C-alpha positions, 0 to 999 in steps of 0.5 A, spaced: 794 715 143 796 710 138 801 705 140 807 708 136 806 714 141 806 710 147 812 706 145 816 713 144 814 715 151 815 709 155 821 707 151 818 700 151 817 696 144 811 695 141 812 687 141 813 688 149 807 692 150 803 687 146 806 682 150 804 685 157 797 686 154 797 678 152 799 677 160 793 681 162 798 687 165 795 692 161 788 693 158 787 699 153 780 701 150 778 699 143 776 704 138 768 702 137 769 705 130 775 701 127 777 697 133 784 700 134 787 700 141 786 707 144 792 708 150 790 713 155 795 716 160 793 711 165 796 706 160 802 710 160 803 710 167 802 702 168 807 701 163 812 705 166 810 701 173 811 695 169 818 697 166 820 699 173 819 693 176 822 689 170 828 693 171 828 690 178 828 683 175 821 682 178 817 676 175 811 678 170 807 673 175 808 677 181 807 684 177 800 681 175 799 679 183 800 686 185 796 689 180 790 684 182 792 686 189 793 679 191 800 681 193 802 688 196 808 691 193 811 691 199 811 684 200 813 683 193 819 687 194 821 684 200 820 677 198 824 679 191 830 682 196 831 675 200 832 672 193 837 677 190 840 677 197 841 669 196 843 670 189 848 675 191 851 670 197 851 665 192 855 669 187 860 671 193 862 664 194 863 663 187 867 669 186 871 667 193 873 660 190 875 663 183 880 668 187 883 663 191 884 659 185 887 665 181 892 667 187 895 660 187 896 661 180 894 654 178 895 653 171 890 648 166 895 643 166 896 642 173 889 643 175 887 638 180 879 638 178 877 632 182 880 636 189 876 642 187 870 639 185 869 635 191 870 642 195 864 645 190 860 639 192 861 641 200 859 648 198 853 645 194 851 641 200 851 648 204 846 651 199 851 654 194 848 653 187 853 652 181 852 651 174 849 644 173 848 642 165 844 636 167 839 640 171 839 645 165 837 640 160 832 637 165 829 643 165 829 644 158 826 638 157 820 639 162 819 646 158 819 643 151 814 637 153 810 641 157 809 646 151 808 641 146 803 637 150 799 643 151 798 645 143 797 637 142 791 638 147 788 644 144 789 640 137 785 634 140 780 639 143 779 642 136 778 635 133 773 633 138 769 639 137 769 637 129 766 630 131 761 633 136 759 638 131 758 633 125 754 628 130 750 634 133 747 636 126 749 632 120 745 635 115 748 642 117 755 639 116 759 641 110 761 636 104 765 630 106 771 632 102 771 639 106 770 635 113 776 630 111 780 636 110 778 640 117 779 633 120 786 632 117 789 639 119 789 638 126 792 631 125 797 634 121 799 640 126 799 634 132 804 631 127 808 637 126 809 638 134 811 631 135 816 632 130 819 638 133 819 635 140 823 630 137 828 634 134 828 639 140 829 633 145 835 631 140 838 638 140 838 638 148 841 631 148 846 634 144 848 638 150 853 644 150 855 641 143 849 644 140 849 650 144 856 652 142 854 651 135 849 657 136 855 662 137 
């Protein structure tokens, strides 16, 4: 069956179906004549299982491990349950603090933030997690830098392959103008990635001011 039919049956968008394929969670057959994907009933069943596990907020990586039999469904759900219970306790602590402040009918003008921040600090020492903007920014930076360096490494590898191909057989190499263009393309991409990374760093440094502008 075609992807449009699968989309209707499992109620998962084509975009996400292809994403699961890219992640190695789904392996549809290809039509030998036209190269189009041909989805089977087994593929539909796999997608339904993925949909169910994602509804439970199970990470993609763990689903992949379950499929490859590196992790049993029982162990994955038991581990996930521990995480959810920890998050639930965390939310209960935050809710309780909100209830206490609400019952005391404290107004913004009379709010003693230092007192409650000290209280939050003690709660954090016991394992309760509150929102930490600074830590969130650090995580964004690590992710942005990691992605940027990955693509730069790919471009450097491509550049090295051009050089190696020219050095291995100069007689078969394309004309010099074409070679120059081929060498400049990865360099231009690297330059673009660096510019985007710098802009992303500025955006992150802008803190919640930039985040608020998105709404």
